[in-house]
N, C-alpha and C positions, 0 to 999 in steps of 0.2 A: 504494500500500500504506500502511495506517495505521501511525503511530508508536506507537499505543496507544489503548485505549478509556478514555474519561473520563466519570464521572458528575458532572454539574454540579448543585450545590445553590445556588440563587439564587432569592429570593422575588419579585423584580421581573421580570415576564414580558418586558418590552421589553429590559431589560439581559441577561436570560438568552439571548434570541434573538441579540443582538449578540455576546455571548461565544461562543455555540455557533458562529456563523458564523466568528468569528475563529479558534476552535480548528480548525474544519474546514479553513480556509485555511492553517493551520500544519501540517496533515497528520495531525491526530488524529481519531479517531472518537468521537462523543458518543453514549453508549449510553442516555442519559436525562437529563432535567432535572427536578429535584425542588424544590419550594418550601417544604417542611416536613421536619421530622425523620422523621416517620412515612413520608412518601412516599420519602424517601431510603433508609430502612431496607428498605422494601418492594422498591424497585428493586434494591438490592444483593443481596437474597435471591434475586431472579429471575435476575440476571446480574451476576457479580462483575466490576467494571471493573478496569483496571490502576491507576487513580488516581481520587481524589475531589477535585474542586475545590470548596472549601467557603466559602460566605459565612458570616459570623457572625450577622448579623441576618436571621433567616428567620421564616416564618410559624409560629404556634403557640406553645405554652408552653416548648418546648425549643429553645434557640438552637444555632447551628452548633458552638460549642465543646463543648457537652454531647453533641451528635450525633456529633462526631468521637470523643469518648471512648467512646461506645457502639459505634461501628463498630470501633474498635481493640480493644475487649474481645471482639468476635466474630470478627474476621478481620484478618490482617496485610496491610494495604493502605496505600500512601502517601496522605497527605492534605496538600494544599496549600491554605492559606487564601487567599482572594481577597476583600479587604474594605477598607472605608474607615476602619476602626478601628485606631488605633495608640497609644492611651493606655496608661499603665503598668499599670493594673488589668486591662485586656483582655489585654495581652501576658503578664502573670503567669498568667492563666487559660489562655491559649493554650499557653504553655510546658509546663504540666502535662500536655498531651496529646501532647507530643513530636512536633510537626508536622514534615513533610518539606519545608516551604516556606511562605513568607508573602509575598504580593504585595499592595501597597497600591493601591487604586483612587484616581485613575485610573491606568492602566498602559498601557504600549505592548506591542505584540505580542512584541518581543524579550524584554522582562522576563518575560512569561508563558511563552514558549517555554523560556527558560533555567531558570526555576524548575521547570517540569514535567520537562524532560529530566534535570536533576540528581536530582530525586526518584525518577524511574523508574530511573535508573542506580544510584543509591544502594541502592534497595530490591532491585534485581535481584542485587546483589552480596552480600546478607545470607545 
């Protein structure tokens, strides 16, 4: 039985497949993989996941931070950033979107599981 459905937003196809495999091994269901903001929004409108795992640097003119902002304006859903960016300017922009988690690449499976589980439990209690 799945612990929850996750939409993965990651622009690198190989990295996305590895993360998808890791998520499935952790017991989550991946309802889709998007590489751009538009693709993410389209997938969310088709099937609302329990959580979005969001990279910051994605394809197209709209980055993951702005995509997270757009998602939160439309639907209340937990968003956990999964990115290699941790500079102050990026963190300031991220904090404006009130994220439910932030995992820095490279990560181990336990870090990812803990961040997702906390975000899902936190949002379920709202």
